[in-house]
C-alpha positions as CSV (number, residue, x, y, z in Angstrom):
1,X,-1.1,0.1,0.9
2,X,0.2,-1.2,-2.4
3,X,-2.1,-0.5,-5.4
4,X,-3.2,-3.2,-7.8
5,X,-1.7,-1.2,-10.6
6,X,1.7,-1.3,-9.0
7,X,1.5,-5.1,-8.6
8,X,0.3,-5.6,-12.2
9,X,3.1,-3.4,-13.5
10,X,5.7,-5.3,-11.4
11,X,4.4,-8.6,-12.8
12,X,4.5,-7.4,-16.4
13,X,8.0,-6.0,-16.2
14,X,9.3,-9.0,-14.3
15,X,7.7,-11.4,-16.8
16,X,9.3,-9.7,-19.8
17,X,12.7,-9.5,-18.1
18,X,12.5,-13.2,-17.0
19,X,11.5,-14.3,-20.5
20,X,14.3,-12.4,-22.2
21,X,17.0,-13.5,-19.8
22,X,15.5,-17.1,-19.7
23,X,15.6,-17.3,-23.5
24,X,19.2,-16.0,-23.5
25,X,20.5,-18.5,-20.9
26,X,18.1,-21.4,-21.0
27,X,16.8,-21.5,-24.6
28,X,13.3,-22.4,-25.9
29,X,12.3,-24.0,-22.6
30,X,11.8,-20.4,-21.3
31,X,8.4,-19.5,-22.8
32,X,6.5,-16.3,-22.2
33,X,3.7,-18.2,-20.5
34,X,6.1,-19.7,-18.0
35,X,7.7,-16.3,-17.4
36,X,4.3,-14.9,-16.7
37,X,3.6,-17.7,-14.2
38,X,7.0,-17.2,-12.5
39,X,6.3,-13.4,-12.2
40,X,2.8,-13.8,-10.9
41,X,3.7,-16.4,-8.3
42,X,7.0,-14.8,-7.4
43,X,5.5,-11.3,-6.9
44,X,2.5,-12.7,-4.9
45,X,4.7,-14.8,-2.6
46,X,7.3,-12.1,-2.1
47,X,4.5,-9.6,-1.2
48,X,3.0,-12.1,1.3
49,X,6.5,-12.7,2.8
50,X,7.0,-9.0,3.1
51,X,3.8,-8.6,5.1
52,X,5.0,-11.0,7.9
53,X,6.9,-8.7,10.3
54,X,8.5,-11.6,12.2
55,X,10.5,-12.7,9.1
56,X,12.3,-9.4,8.6
57,X,15.6,-9.5,6.8
58,X,15.4,-13.2,6.1
59,X,12.3,-12.5,3.9
60,X,14.6,-11.3,1.1
61,X,16.5,-14.5,1.2
62,X,13.4,-16.6,1.3
63,X,12.0,-14.7,-1.7
64,X,15.1,-15.2,-3.7
65,X,15.0,-19.0,-3.0
66,X,11.4,-19.1,-4.1
67,X,12.1,-17.1,-7.3
68,X,15.0,-19.5,-8.2
69,X,12.9,-22.5,-7.5
70,X,10.1,-21.2,-9.7
71,X,12.6,-20.5,-12.5
72,X,14.1,-24.0,-12.2
73,X,10.7,-25.6,-12.2
74,X,9.0,-23.6,-15.0
75,X,12.0,-23.3,-17.3
76,X,13.0,-26.9,-16.7
77,X,16.7,-26.1,-16.1
78,X,19.4,-26.8,-13.5
79,X,19.8,-25.0,-10.2
80,X,22.9,-23.2,-11.4
81,X,21.2,-21.8,-14.6
82,X,18.1,-20.9,-12.6
83,X,20.3,-19.0,-10.1
84,X,22.1,-17.2,-13.0
85,X,18.7,-16.3,-14.6
86,X,17.4,-15.0,-11.3
87,X,20.5,-12.9,-10.6
88,X,20.7,-11.4,-14.1
89,X,16.9,-10.7,-14.1
90,X,17.3,-9.1,-10.6
91,X,20.1,-6.9,-11.9
92,X,18.1,-5.9,-15.0
93,X,15.0,-5.2,-12.9
94,X,17.1,-3.1,-10.5
95,X,18.5,-1.1,-13.4
96,X,15.0,-0.5,-14.8
97,X,13.8,0.5,-11.4
98,X,16.7,2.9,-11.0
99,X,16.2,4.5,-14.5
100,X,12.4,4.6,-14.1
101,X,11.8,5.2,-10.4
102,X,8.0,5.4,-10.9
103,X,7.9,1.7,-11.6
104,X,7.7,-0.8,-8.7
């Protein structure tokens, strides 16, 4: 069972990374409040998708599509920029996770 602390940490780290990458690629439309909403909704939806055993490997693809849609919607940007923000943020989050394995 996943602890609430792990989920909160994941949301905080994801929000900061999304905000920084969003500011860099999208500009001022990427606010910290929007990044927090993207992180909260994205983490919750990804966790719910991960709980459904029937979805399996497709769950990762569905989660990615949801994250990109949330980025597009909240940062008011194009699909291409949203995809780039999502990919760069995912790479940065992976690097952070690799360097600090105790983080989610």
